[in-house]
TORFIKE-645520 format. One record per residue: residue number from 0; residue in three letters; x, y, z of N, C-alpha, C in turn. Coordinates in steps of 0.2 Angstrom, whole numbers. Each point is the difference from the previous one (the first is absolute). Last residue first. Layout:
<atoms>
+-----+------+-------+-------+-------+-------+-------+-------+-------+-------+-------+
! seq ! type !  n_px !  n_py !  n_pz ! ca_px ! ca_py ! ca_pz !  c_px !  c_py !  c_pz !
+-----+------+-------+-------+-------+-------+-------+-------+-------+-------+-------+
! NUM !  ALA !     X !     Y !     Z !     X !     Y !     Z !     X !     Y !     Z !
...
+-----+------+-------+-------+-------+-------+-------+-------+-------+-------+-------+
</atoms>
This chain:
<atoms>
+-----+------+-------+-------+-------+-------+-------+-------+-------+-------+-------+
! seq ! type !  n_px !  n_py !  n_pz ! ca_px ! ca_py ! ca_pz !  c_px !  c_py !  c_pz !
+-----+------+-------+-------+-------+-------+-------+-------+-------+-------+-------+
!  97 !  UNK !   -11 !  -102 !   -13 !     0 !    -7 !    -1 !    -7 !    -3 !    -1 !
!  96 !  UNK !     6 !    24 !     6 !     1 !    -2 !    -8 !     0 !    -8 !    -1 !
!  95 !  UNK !    -1 !    10 !    22 !    -6 !     2 !    -3 !     0 !    -2 !    -8 !
!  94 !  UNK !    20 !    -2 !    14 !    -5 !    -6 !     1 !    -7 !     2 !    -3 !
!  93 !  UNK !    17 !    16 !    -2 !     2 !    -6 !    -3 !    -5 !    -6 !     1 !
!  92 !  UNK !    -4 !    21 !    11 !     0 !     1 !    -8 !     1 !    -7 !    -3 !
!  91 !  UNK !     4 !     2 !    23 !    -7 !    -1 !    -1 !    -1 !     1 !    -8 !
!  90 !  UNK !    21 !     4 !     7 !    -1 !    -7 !     1 !    -7 !    -1 !    -1 !
!  89 !  UNK !     7 !    22 !     0 !     3 !    -4 !    -6 !    -2 !    -7 !     0 !
!  88 !  UNK !    -6 !    13 !    18 !    -5 !     1 !    -5 !     3 !    -3 !    -7 !
!  87 !  UNK !    13 !    -1 !    20 !    -5 !    -4 !     0 !    -5 !     1 !    -5 !
!  86 !  UNK !    19 !    13 !     0 !     2 !    -7 !     0 !    -6 !    -4 !     0 !
!  85 !  UNK !    -3 !    23 !     3 !     2 !    -1 !    -7 !     2 !    -8 !    -1 !
!  84 !  UNK !    -5 !     7 !    22 !    -6 !     0 !    -4 !     2 !    -1 !    -7 !
!  83 !  UNK !    18 !     2 !    15 !    -4 !    -6 !     1 !    -6 !     0 !    -4 !
!  82 !  UNK !    13 !    20 !    -2 !     4 !    -6 !    -2 !    -4 !    -7 !     1 !
!  81 !  UNK !    -9 !    21 !     9 !    -1 !    -1 !    -7 !     4 !    -6 !    -3 !
!  80 !  UNK !     3 !     9 !    22 !    -5 !    -5 !    -1 !    -2 !    -2 !    -7 !
!  79 !  UNK !    24 !     8 !    10 !    -5 !     3 !    -3 !    -6 !    -5 !    -1 !
!  78 !  UNK !    17 !    -2 !    21 !    -1 !    -2 !    -7 !    -6 !     4 !    -4 !
!  77 !  UNK !     6 !    -1 !    24 !     3 !     6 !    -3 !     0 !    -1 !    -8 !
!  76 !  UNK !   -17 !   -10 !    21 !     5 !    -1 !    -5 !     3 !     6 !    -4 !
!  75 !  UNK !   -18 !    -4 !    18 !     6 !     3 !     1 !     6 !    -1 !    -4 !
!  74 !  UNK !   -25 !    -8 !     2 !     6 !    -4 !     1 !     7 !     3 !     2 !
!  73 !  UNK !   -24 !     8 !    -6 !     2 !     0 !     7 !     6 !    -5 !     2 !
!  72 !  UNK !   -10 !     5 !   -23 !     3 !     6 !     3 !     1 !     0 !     8 !
!  71 !  UNK !    -8 !   -20 !   -13 !     7 !     3 !    -1 !     2 !     6 !     3 !
!  70 !  UNK !   -22 !   -12 !     1 !     5 !    -1 !     5 !     6 !     4 !    -1 !
!  69 !  UNK !   -18 !    -1 !   -17 !    -3 !     2 !     7 !     5 !     0 !     5 !
!  68 !  UNK !     7 !    -7 !   -22 !    -2 !     7 !     0 !    -3 !     2 !     7 !
!  67 !  UNK !     5 !   -22 !    -2 !     6 !     4 !     0 !    -1 !     7 !     0 !
!  66 !  UNK !   -18 !   -15 !    -4 !     3 !    -1 !     7 !     6 !     5 !     1 !
!  65 !  UNK !    -8 !    -3 !   -22 !    -5 !     4 !     5 !     2 !     0 !     7 !
!  64 !  UNK !    13 !   -13 !   -15 !     1 !     7 !    -2 !    -5 !     4 !     4 !
!  63 !  UNK !    -2 !   -23 !     3 !     7 !     3 !     3 !     0 !     7 !    -2 !
!  62 !  UNK !   -18 !   -12 !   -10 !    -1 !     1 !     8 !     7 !     4 !     3 !
!  61 !  UNK !     1 !    -7 !   -23 !    -4 !     6 !     1 !    -1 !     2 !     7 !
!  60 !  UNK !    12 !   -20 !    -4 !     4 !     7 !    -2 !    -4 !     6 !     1 !
!  59 !  UNK !   -11 !   -21 !     2 !     4 !     1 !     6 !     4 !     7 !    -1 !
!  58 !  UNK !   -13 !    -8 !   -18 !    -4 !     2 !     5 !     4 !     2 !     7 !
!  57 !  UNK !    11 !   -11 !   -19 !    -2 !     7 !    -1 !    -4 !     3 !     5 !
!  56 !  UNK !    17 !   -19 !     8 !    -5 !     1 !    -5 !    -2 !     7 !    -1 !
!  55 !  UNK !    24 !   -12 !     8 !    -6 !     5 !     2 !    -4 !     1 !    -5 !
!  54 !  UNK !    21 !   -14 !    -1 !    -6 !    -3 !     3 !    -6 !     5 !     3 !
!  53 !  UNK !    23 !    10 !    -5 !     0 !    -7 !     0 !    -7 !    -3 !     3 !
!  52 !  UNK !    12 !    23 !    -9 !    -7 !    -2 !     3 !    -1 !    -7 !    -1 !
!  51 !  UNK !    23 !    19 !     2 !    -4 !    -6 !    -3 !    -7 !    -1 !     3 !
!  50 !  UNK !    20 !    16 !     7 !    -3 !     1 !    -7 !    -2 !    -6 !    -4 !
!  49 !  UNK !     7 !     4 !    24 !     4 !    -5 !    -4 !    -2 !     1 !    -8 !
!  48 !  UNK !   -11 !    13 !    16 !     7 !     1 !     2 !     5 !    -5 !    -4 !
!  47 !  UNK !   -24 !    -2 !    -2 !     2 !     6 !    -3 !     8 !     1 !     1 !
!  46 !  UNK !   -10 !   -19 !    10 !     1 !    -1 !    -7 !     2 !     7 !    -3 !
!  45 !  UNK !    -6 !     1 !    22 !     6 !    -4 !    -1 !     2 !    -1 !    -7 !
!  44 !  UNK !   -20 !    11 !     5 !     6 !     5 !     2 !     6 !    -4 !    -1 !
!  43 !  UNK !   -20 !   -13 !    -2 !     1 !     5 !    -5 !     6 !     4 !     0 !
!  42 !  UNK !    -6 !   -14 !    18 !     3 !    -4 !    -5 !     1 !     5 !    -6 !
!  41 !  UNK !   -10 !    10 !    18 !     7 !    -2 !     2 !     3 !    -4 !    -6 !
!  40 !  UNK !   -23 !     4 !     0 !     4 !     6 !    -2 !     7 !    -1 !     1 !
!  39 !  UNK !   -14 !   -17 !     7 !     0 !     0 !    -8 !     4 !     6 !    -2 !
!  38 !  UNK !    -3 !    -3 !    23 !     4 !    -5 !    -3 !     1 !     1 !    -7 !
!  37 !  UNK !   -15 !    14 !    11 !     7 !     2 !     2 !     5 !    -5 !    -3 !
!  36 !  UNK !   -23 !    -5 !    -2 !     1 !     5 !    -4 !     8 !     3 !     1 !
!  35 !  UNK !    -9 !   -17 !    14 !     1 !    -3 !    -7 !     2 !     6 !    -5 !
!  34 !  UNK !    -5 !     5 !    23 !     6 !    -4 !     0 !     1 !    -2 !    -8 !
!  33 !  UNK !   -20 !    12 !     4 !     6 !     4 !     2 !     6 !    -4 !    -1 !
!  32 !  UNK !   -21 !   -12 !    -3 !     2 !     5 !    -5 !     6 !     4 !     1 !
!  31 !  UNK !   -13 !   -18 !    12 !     7 !    -1 !    -2 !     3 !     6 !    -4 !
!  30 !  UNK !   -24 !    -4 !     5 !     4 !     3 !     6 !     8 !     0 !    -1 !
!  29 !  UNK !   -12 !    -3 !   -22 !    -4 !     1 !     6 !     5 !     2 !     6 !
!  28 !  UNK !     4 !    -7 !   -25 !     4 !    -1 !     6 !    -3 !     1 !     7 !
!  27 !  UNK !   -11 !     4 !   -22 !     3 !    -7 !    -1 !     4 !    -2 !     7 !
!  26 !  UNK !   -11 !    22 !    -2 !    -5 !    -6 !     0 !     4 !    -7 !     0 !
!  25 !  UNK !    13 !    19 !    -2 !    -3 !     1 !     6 !    -5 !    -6 !     1 !
!  24 !  UNK !    10 !     3 !   -21 !     4 !    -3 !     5 !    -2 !     0 !     7 !
!  23 !  UNK !   -13 !    11 !   -17 !     1 !    -7 !    -2 !     4 !    -4 !     5 !
!  22 !  UNK !    -1 !    23 !     1 !    -6 !    -3 !     3 !     0 !    -7 !    -1 !
!  21 !  UNK !    17 !    14 !   -10 !     1 !    -2 !     7 !    -6 !    -4 !     3 !
!  20 !  UNK !     7 !     9 !   -23 !    -3 !    -6 !     2 !     0 !    -2 !     7 !
!  19 !  UNK !     4 !    22 !   -19 !    -1 !    -2 !     7 !    -4 !    -7 !     1 !
!  18 !  UNK !     7 !    16 !   -19 !     1 !    -8 !     0 !    -1 !    -3 !     7 !
!  17 !  UNK !    -3 !    24 !    -4 !    -4 !    -3 !    -6 !     1 !    -8 !     0 !
!  16 !  UNK !    12 !    14 !    16 !    -7 !     1 !     1 !    -4 !    -4 !    -5 !
!  15 !  UNK !    23 !     1 !    -3 !    -1 !    -4 !     5 !    -8 !     0 !     2 !
!  14 !  UNK !     8 !    15 !   -17 !     0 !    -7 !    -2 !    -2 !    -5 !     6 !
!  13 !  UNK !     2 !    23 !     4 !    -6 !    -1 !    -4 !     0 !    -8 !    -2 !
!  12 !  UNK !    18 !     8 !    13 !    -6 !     1 !     4 !    -6 !    -2 !    -5 !
!  11 !  UNK !    21 !     1 !   -11 !     0 !    -6 !     5 !    -7 !     1 !     4 !
!  10 !  UNK !     5 !    18 !   -13 !    -2 !    -5 !    -4 !    -1 !    -7 !     4 !
!   9 !  UNK !     9 !    19 !    10 !    -7 !     1 !    -1 !    -3 !    -5 !    -4 !
!   8 !  UNK !    23 !     0 !     4 !    -4 !    -3 !     6 !    -8 !     2 !    -1 !
!   7 !  UNK !    14 !    -3 !   -23 !     0 !     4 !     6 !    -3 !    -3 !     6 !
!   6 !  UNK !    11 !    -8 !   -26 !    -5 !     0 !     6 !     2 !     4 !     5 !
!   5 !  UNK !    10 !    -6 !   -23 !    -1 !     7 !     3 !    -5 !     0 !     6 !
!   4 !  UNK !     7 !   -21 !   -10 !     5 !     4 !    -1 !     0 !     7 !     3 !
!   3 !  UNK !   -17 !   -18 !    -1 !     4 !     1 !     6 !     6 !     5 !    -1 !
!   2 !  UNK !   -25 !    -8 !   -10 !     6 !     4 !    -2 !     4 !     1 !     6 !
!   1 !  UNK !   -19 !   -20 !    -3 !     2 !     6 !     4 !     7 !     3 !    -3 !
!   0 !  UNK !   -22 !   -15 !   -10 !     7 !     0 !     0 !     2 !     7 !     4 !
+-----+------+-------+-------+-------+-------+-------+-------+-------+-------+-------+
</atoms>
């Protein structure tokens, strides 16, 4: 269980490293990795903006969190990145308890 209430970016760095499942997706998607990773990440961001996780499985949420940690700093967003990570880690917690 990830404690999201007082999470910091240092915690996010550690958590994403510990849960990194990127290699699984690289193997699964092969040459289509870049396109499919971007598509999956976009789906996650869209769900975040709507505050819902409709049909996104646990492994996909973990991948999205890792992908967002890697590319987030280059997006130029003025939003606090911790808001996204608190949301996605909360969703990961919910699915982990099922």
